[in-house]
C-alpha positions in Angstrom: 0.0 0.0 0.0 1.3 3.4 -1.0 -0.5 5.6 1.5 0.0 9.4 1.5 -1.7 12.0 3.7 -1.9 15.7 2.8 -4.0 18.8 3.5 -7.2 19.3 1.5 -6.0 22.9 1.0 -3.4 21.5 -1.5 -6.1 19.5 -3.3 -9.3 21.7 -3.2 -10.4 20.3 -6.6 -11.3 17.2 -4.6 -13.8 18.9 -2.3 -16.8 18.1 -4.5 -15.9 14.3 -4.3 -15.6 14.5 -0.6 -18.9 16.4 -0.3 -20.6 13.7 -2.3 -19.1 10.9 -0.2 -19.9 12.7 3.1 -23.4 13.5 2.2 -24.1 9.9 1.0 -22.6 8.5 4.2 -24.3 10.8 6.7 -27.5 12.1 5.1 -29.7 9.6 7.1 -28.3 11.3 10.4 -28.6 14.8 9.0 -31.7 14.9 6.8 -31.6 18.7 6.4 -28.0 18.7 5.3 -27.4 18.9 1.6 -24.4 17.9 -0.6 -24.0 21.7 -1.4 -23.8 22.4 2.3 -21.2 19.7 2.7 -19.3 21.3 -0.1 -19.5 24.7 1.4 -18.2 23.4 4.7 -15.3 21.7 3.1 -14.4 24.8 1.1 -13.9 26.6 4.5 -11.2 23.9 5.3 -8.8 25.3 2.7 -6.0 26.0 5.1 -3.1 24.3 6.6 -2.3 24.3 10.3 -5.4 26.3 11.2 -9.0 25.2 12.1 -11.0 24.1 10.5 -8.9 21.9 8.3 -9.2 18.6 6.5 -6.7 16.0 5.8 -7.0 13.7 2.8 -5.5 10.2 2.2 -4.4 8.9 -1.1 -3.8 5.2 -2.0 -1.3 5.8 -4.8 -2.9 8.6 -6.9 -6.5 7.6 -5.8 -8.4 9.6 -3.2 -9.0 7.2 -0.3 -10.5 9.2 2.5 -10.5 12.2 4.7 -10.8 13.5 8.3 -11.5 17.0 9.6 -10.4 18.9 12.7 -13.1 21.5 13.6 -13.6 24.0 16.4 -17.2 22.8 17.0 -18.7 19.6 15.5 -22.4 20.5 16.2 -24.2 23.7 17.4 -25.8 21.7 20.3 -22.5 20.5 21.7 -20.7 23.0 23.9 -17.8 21.0 24.9 -14.5 22.7 24.0 -12.8 21.6 20.8 -11.0 21.0 18.6 -13.1 18.0 17.4 -12.1 15.1 15.1 -14.9 15.0 12.6 -16.1 13.3 9.4 -13.7 10.4 9.3 -14.4 8.7 6.0 -12.7 6.0 4.0 -14.0 4.9 0.6 -15.9 1.7 1.1 -13.7 -0.2 -1.4 -10.6 0.7 0.5 -11.7 0.0 4.1 -10.0 -2.4 6.5 -6.5 -1.4 5.2 -5.5 0.9 8.0 -6.4 4.2 6.2 -8.7 5.4 8.8 -6.2 4.6 11.5 -3.6 6.5 9.6 -5.8 9.5 9.2 -6.5 9.6 13.0 
């Protein structure tokens, strides 16, 4: 496995793919959350070493997954952050240690 992890900020063209993955994965939990909202959120993660930020994992050249660090994960949670959020690995690449590497 050739795993590489980098900042989404360096690969913003991938934000629409991540938004689609995230929306598909969590829409049942967040029925009022749209794919466009997911994309808008990810577009605010276009920075390195500042919150919010997202890390992306690559298996070779293929996008494999992502994880975000955010100040607050949900408006109803008032515990201090930062929070690890939205850990996702493409279903076809799960159980290979990618999620563990992202965390």
